[in-house]
C-alpha positions as CSV (number, residue, x, y, z in Angstrom):
1,M,276.4,32.2,-10.4
2,S,276.4,33.1,-14.2
3,V,276.6,35.6,-16.8
4,L,273.4,35.9,-18.9
5,T,274.4,35.9,-22.4
6,T,271.0,35.3,-24.3
7,N,270.4,37.6,-27.2
8,Y,268.1,40.5,-26.2
9,L,267.7,43.8,-28.1
10,T,269.9,45.8,-25.6
11,P,268.6,49.4,-25.0
12,S,270.8,52.3,-26.3
13,G,269.2,55.1,-24.2
14,R,267.6,56.5,-27.4
15,E,264.4,54.7,-27.0
16,E,261.3,56.4,-25.5
17,A,261.1,53.8,-22.7
18,W,264.9,54.3,-21.7
19,R,265.5,58.0,-22.7
20,F,265.7,59.2,-19.1
21,T,267.3,56.1,-17.4
22,P,271.0,56.1,-16.6
23,L,271.9,53.0,-18.3
24,K,275.5,52.9,-17.0
25,R,274.3,52.8,-13.5
26,L,272.3,49.7,-14.0
27,H,275.1,47.2,-13.2
28,G,274.6,45.5,-16.5
29,L,271.0,44.5,-15.7
30,H,269.8,45.6,-19.1
31,D,272.7,44.4,-21.4
32,G,273.5,41.0,-20.0
33,V,276.6,42.0,-18.4
34,A,275.6,41.4,-14.8
35,V,276.6,38.3,-13.0
36,I,273.4,36.7,-11.9
37,S,273.5,34.6,-8.4
38,D,271.2,32.0,-7.3
39,R,270.0,33.9,-4.2
40,I,266.3,34.2,-3.4
41,S,265.8,36.9,-0.8
42,L,262.2,37.5,-0.6
43,C,260.5,35.8,2.4
44,V,257.7,35.8,4.9
45,K,258.1,38.2,7.6
46,N,255.7,37.4,10.3
47,G,254.0,34.0,9.4
48,L,251.1,33.4,7.3
49,P,247.4,33.3,8.3
50,K,245.0,30.6,7.4
51,G,244.0,30.7,3.6
52,V,247.4,32.1,2.7
53,S,250.3,30.2,1.2
54,F,253.8,31.0,0.0
55,T,255.6,28.4,-2.3
56,R,258.2,28.1,-5.1
57,E,256.5,27.1,-8.2
58,D,257.4,26.9,-12.0
59,L,254.8,29.3,-13.6
60,D,254.5,30.8,-17.0
61,P,253.9,34.6,-17.0
62,L,250.6,36.2,-16.7
63,A,251.2,38.5,-19.5
64,Q,253.7,39.7,-22.1
65,S,256.2,42.5,-21.5
66,D,258.3,44.5,-23.9
67,D,260.7,45.4,-21.3
68,V,264.3,43.8,-21.9
69,I,265.1,43.4,-18.2
70,I,261.8,41.5,-17.5
71,E,262.5,39.4,-20.7
72,R,265.9,38.6,-19.3
73,I,264.3,37.6,-16.0
74,R,262.0,35.2,-17.6
75,G,264.6,33.7,-19.8
76,A,266.7,32.9,-17.0
77,S,264.1,31.1,-14.8
78,K,260.6,29.6,-14.6
79,S,260.6,29.7,-10.9
80,V,258.3,31.9,-9.0
81,S,257.9,32.8,-5.5
82,H,254.1,32.4,-5.2
83,L,251.9,34.1,-2.5
84,S,248.4,32.7,-2.8
85,I,245.4,33.8,-1.0
86,A,242.4,31.5,-1.2
87,A,239.0,32.2,-2.6
88,N,236.5,33.9,-0.2
89,S,239.3,34.4,2.4
90,E,239.2,37.7,4.2
91,I,242.6,38.5,5.7
92,A,242.2,41.0,8.6
93,E,245.9,41.9,9.2
94,P,248.5,42.7,6.4
95,V,250.7,39.9,5.0
96,F,254.4,40.9,5.1
97,L,257.0,39.8,2.6
98,S,260.4,41.1,3.3
99,R,263.9,41.4,1.5
100,S,266.6,42.2,3.9
101,K,269.6,40.3,2.3
102,G,271.4,41.2,-1.0
103,A,274.9,42.1,-2.6
104,V,276.1,44.6,-4.8
105,D,278.9,42.6,-6.6
106,T,276.2,40.2,-8.2
107,A,272.7,40.6,-9.2
108,E,269.4,38.8,-8.2
109,F,266.7,38.0,-10.8
110,S,263.4,37.7,-8.8
111,R,260.1,36.3,-10.2
112,V,257.0,36.9,-7.9
113,R,253.5,36.1,-8.0
114,I,250.5,37.3,-5.7
115,T,247.2,35.5,-6.4
116,L,243.9,36.3,-5.0
117,G,241.1,33.8,-5.5
118,A,237.4,34.9,-6.1
119,N,236.0,37.2,-3.5
120,A,239.2,37.1,-1.5
121,R,240.3,40.3,0.5
122,A,243.8,41.0,1.7
123,T,246.6,43.6,2.2
124,V,250.2,42.7,1.2
125,I,253.0,44.7,2.1
126,V,256.5,44.1,0.5
127,E,259.5,45.7,2.3
128,N,262.8,46.1,0.3
129,T,265.8,47.0,2.4
130,T,269.5,46.4,2.3
131,D,272.2,47.1,-0.3
132,T,271.4,45.0,-3.4
133,V,271.3,44.8,-7.4
134,L,267.9,43.3,-8.0
135,A,265.6,43.0,-11.0
136,E,262.0,41.7,-10.5
137,D,259.1,40.6,-12.3
138,L,256.2,41.0,-10.0
139,E,252.9,39.9,-11.3
140,I,249.5,40.2,-9.6
141,S,246.3,38.0,-10.4
142,L,243.0,39.4,-9.1
143,A,240.0,36.8,-9.6
144,P,236.5,38.1,-9.9
145,G,235.2,40.1,-7.0
146,S,238.6,40.0,-5.2
147,D,240.1,43.0,-3.4
148,L,243.7,43.8,-2.8
149,K,245.7,46.5,-1.2
150,F,249.4,46.1,-2.6
151,V,252.0,48.1,-0.7
152,T,255.7,48.0,-1.9
153,I,258.2,50.1,0.0
154,Q,261.7,50.7,-1.3
155,E,264.0,51.6,1.5
156,F,267.2,50.6,0.0
157,E,270.6,51.6,1.2
158,S,272.6,53.9,-0.9
159,K,274.3,51.6,-3.3
160,S,271.3,49.6,-4.3
161,V,270.0,49.3,-7.9
162,Y,266.4,48.2,-8.3
163,T,264.4,47.6,-11.6
164,A,261.0,46.0,-11.5
165,R,257.7,45.6,-13.3
166,H,254.6,45.5,-10.9
167,H,251.8,44.2,-13.4
168,A,248.2,43.5,-12.2
169,V,245.7,41.6,-14.1
170,I,242.2,42.5,-12.9
171,D,239.2,40.4,-13.5
172,K,235.5,41.3,-13.1
173,D,234.3,43.6,-10.3
174,A,237.7,43.2,-8.5
175,V,239.3,46.1,-6.7
176,F,243.1,46.9,-6.8
177,K,244.8,49.5,-4.7
178,S,248.5,49.9,-4.8
179,V,250.7,52.2,-2.7
180,T,254.4,52.5,-4.2
181,V,256.8,54.3,-1.7
182,T,260.4,55.0,-2.8
183,V,262.8,56.6,-0.4
184,G,266.1,54.8,-0.9
185,G,268.4,53.4,-3.3
186,D,271.0,54.7,-5.8
187,V,268.9,53.9,-9.0
188,V,265.2,52.6,-8.8
189,R,263.2,52.1,-11.9
190,I,259.5,50.7,-11.4
191,L,256.9,50.1,-14.1
192,P,253.4,49.8,-12.1
193,T,251.1,48.4,-14.9
194,V,247.4,47.5,-14.9
195,E,245.6,45.2,-17.4
196,F,241.8,45.1,-17.1
197,I,240.3,41.9,-18.5
198,A,236.7,42.1,-17.5
199,P,234.0,44.9,-16.7
200,G,233.3,46.4,-13.4
201,A,236.9,46.5,-12.1
202,S,238.8,49.4,-10.4
203,A,242.5,50.3,-9.9
204,N,243.9,52.9,-7.7
205,L,247.5,53.6,-8.2
206,L,249.3,55.8,-5.5
207,G,252.8,56.7,-4.7
208,V,255.4,58.7,-3.0
209,Y,259.0,59.3,-3.7
210,F,261.8,61.4,-2.1
211,A,265.1,61.5,-4.0
212,T,268.1,63.4,-2.4
213,A,271.6,64.3,-4.0
214,G,272.7,61.9,-6.9
215,Q,269.6,59.5,-6.6
216,F,267.5,58.5,-9.6
217,F,264.0,57.3,-9.2
218,E,261.9,56.5,-12.2
219,H,258.1,55.4,-12.0
220,R,256.6,54.5,-15.4
221,I,252.8,53.9,-15.1
222,H,250.8,52.3,-17.9
223,V,247.1,51.5,-17.4
224,D,245.4,49.3,-20.2
225,H,241.6,49.9,-20.4
226,A,240.7,47.1,-22.8
227,V,237.2,46.4,-21.6
228,P,234.1,48.4,-20.8
229,H,233.1,50.0,-17.5
230,A,236.4,49.9,-15.6
231,K,237.6,52.7,-13.5
232,S,241.2,53.9,-12.9
233,N,242.9,56.7,-10.6
234,V,246.5,57.4,-10.6
235,N,248.2,59.7,-7.9
236,Y,251.9,60.2,-7.2
237,K,253.7,62.8,-5.4
238,G,257.4,63.4,-5.2
239,A,259.9,65.7,-3.7
240,L,263.5,66.3,-4.4
241,A,266.5,67.9,-2.6
242,G,270.1,68.0,-3.4
243,Q,272.4,68.4,-6.2
244,D,271.6,66.0,-9.1
245,A,268.6,64.3,-7.4
246,H,266.4,63.2,-10.5
247,T,263.0,61.8,-10.6
248,V,261.0,60.6,-13.6
249,W,257.2,60.0,-13.6
250,I,255.7,58.8,-16.9
251,G,251.7,58.2,-16.8
252,D,250.3,56.4,-19.7
253,V,246.6,55.5,-19.9
254,L,245.3,53.6,-23.1
255,I,241.5,53.6,-23.5
256,R,240.8,51.1,-26.2
257,A,237.9,51.3,-28.7
258,A,236.0,48.5,-26.8
259,A,236.5,50.4,-23.3
260,E,233.2,52.2,-23.3
261,G,232.1,53.6,-19.9
262,T,235.7,54.2,-18.8
263,D,236.4,56.7,-16.1
264,T,240.0,57.5,-15.4
265,Y,242.3,60.4,-14.0
266,E,245.9,60.6,-13.4
267,L,247.7,63.3,-11.2
268,N,251.5,63.8,-10.5
269,R,252.9,66.5,-8.2
270,N,256.5,67.3,-7.6
271,L,258.0,69.6,-4.9
272,L,261.5,71.0,-5.6
273,L,263.2,71.7,-2.2
274,S,266.7,72.9,-3.7
275,D,268.5,73.8,-6.6
276,G,270.3,71.2,-8.7
277,A,267.3,68.7,-8.5
278,R,265.3,67.9,-11.6
279,A,261.8,66.3,-12.0
280,D,260.4,65.0,-15.3
281,S,256.8,64.5,-15.5
282,V,254.9,63.3,-18.6
283,P,251.3,62.4,-18.4
284,N,249.7,60.6,-21.6
285,L,246.2,59.7,-22.6
286,E,245.3,57.8,-25.5
287,I,241.7,57.5,-26.3
288,E,239.9,55.3,-29.0
289,T,236.3,55.8,-28.2
290,G,234.5,58.8,-27.1
291,E,231.9,56.7,-25.3
292,I,233.5,57.3,-21.8
293,I,232.5,58.8,-18.5
294,G,235.7,60.7,-18.0
295,A,239.3,61.0,-18.9
296,G,242.0,63.5,-17.6
297,H,245.3,64.1,-16.5
298,A,247.5,66.7,-14.5
299,S,251.1,67.4,-13.5
300,T,252.6,70.1,-11.5
301,T,256.3,70.8,-10.4
302,G,257.0,73.7,-8.3
303,R,259.3,75.1,-5.7
304,F,258.9,75.1,-2.0
305,D,256.2,77.5,-0.9
306,D,258.0,80.4,1.0
307,E,254.6,81.7,2.2
308,Q,253.9,78.4,4.1
309,L,257.4,78.4,5.4
310,F,257.1,82.1,6.6
311,Y,253.8,81.2,8.2
312,L,255.0,78.5,10.3
313,M,258.3,80.3,11.2
314,S,256.2,83.4,12.3
315,R,254.7,81.2,15.0
316,G,258.1,80.2,16.3
317,I,258.9,77.2,14.6
318,S,262.4,76.7,13.4
319,V,263.2,76.8,9.6
320,N,264.1,73.0,9.6
321,D,261.0,71.9,11.5
322,A,258.9,74.1,9.2
323,R,260.3,72.4,6.1
324,R,259.7,69.1,7.7
325,L,256.1,70.0,8.3
326,V,255.4,71.0,4.9
327,V,257.0,68.0,3.4
328,R,255.2,65.8,5.8
329,G,251.9,67.4,4.9
330,F,252.7,67.1,1.4
331,F,253.2,63.2,1.6
332,N,250.4,62.5,4.4
333,E,247.5,61.9,2.0
334,I,249.1,59.1,0.3
335,V,251.2,57.5,3.1
336,L,248.0,57.3,5.2
337,E,246.5,55.0,2.5
338,I,249.0,52.2,3.6
339,G,246.8,51.8,6.6
340,D,249.5,50.2,9.0
341,Q,250.5,52.8,11.6
342,V,253.8,51.2,12.2
343,V,254.7,51.2,8.6
344,Q,253.4,54.9,8.1
345,D,255.4,56.1,11.1
346,R,258.6,54.5,9.7
347,I,258.2,55.9,6.2
348,M,257.7,59.4,7.6
349,D,260.9,58.9,9.9
350,R,262.7,58.1,6.8
351,I,261.4,60.8,5.0
352,D,262.5,63.1,7.8
353,S,265.8,61.5,7.9
354,E,266.5,62.0,4.3
355,L,265.5,65.5,4.6
356,E,267.9,66.3,7.3
357,K,270.8,64.6,5.4
358,A,269.8,67.0,2.5
359,A,269.3,70.1,4.6
360,S,272.7,71.6,3.5
361,D,271.4,71.6,0.0
362,V,268.1,73.2,0.7
């Protein structure tokens, strides 16, 4: 174990990237105070099919990052947990990576790489549970013609702190779909980012989050359209219930001058289920060329629809069951995109459980 003392520019909270984040609750991940353990908690859950390997390797980063926690992770280690899917492989069943061991008195720095060879197709599901303090640099490399569905599930227990960058580098004609689910933890801050490096690629970034009393969840998306004829779509939905539940969604899409033929849209919807909850939602578009197919964004934050509740209750459904059905319906569109019935049912059950816990505040 060690205390990381390398000199980095420690955020003060006044920076745009950190202005919402409760720095005092990060257990020293941002300022070097955290005691870093040597634990490596990510492992394969159900074995690996043919064409897939999971190894520890020394790898240089795929892309630069200006996030101070990512810089600290990279400064601490070159060792990476590397999931590699061979070219031309078509993996029928999801590959599961699981993290179920942790600690809150020390922190884990994790570097992860997911690589798809040319024309490979796969679904990778990363499950995060337990109580832990964890900072993660997760990079995804999609070779030409590959197709990846990447599902990351934050089902942490109540003391957990998780900060991460999930960065995808997408090559020619590759298809990337991510589904980010955040339903547990004390503080969760995720940076889902995309970098297009060749034409014809597409990215579909989906997410759901449900924060209850005292929880802070932040999702800060950035899509970099640096090449022509790429497509991106962002759709995140959040619900909040309970005093001081706080979520932050930032959606940044940059269309560079060279990115002619870009087609992009981003959407964030938030449902407030009680007083005392706060949802910050900031969509941004930066466009440097007019030669695009389309670009747009939308953001809505609203309270529970009393008419929907009344409609269900008028048919004999109790108020708690009616509320549960409305919340399930709100999230269902995105949860179904996971594509694994067992995981989908577990996520919905967790949302039901969190809603039940927050019932006194609703």
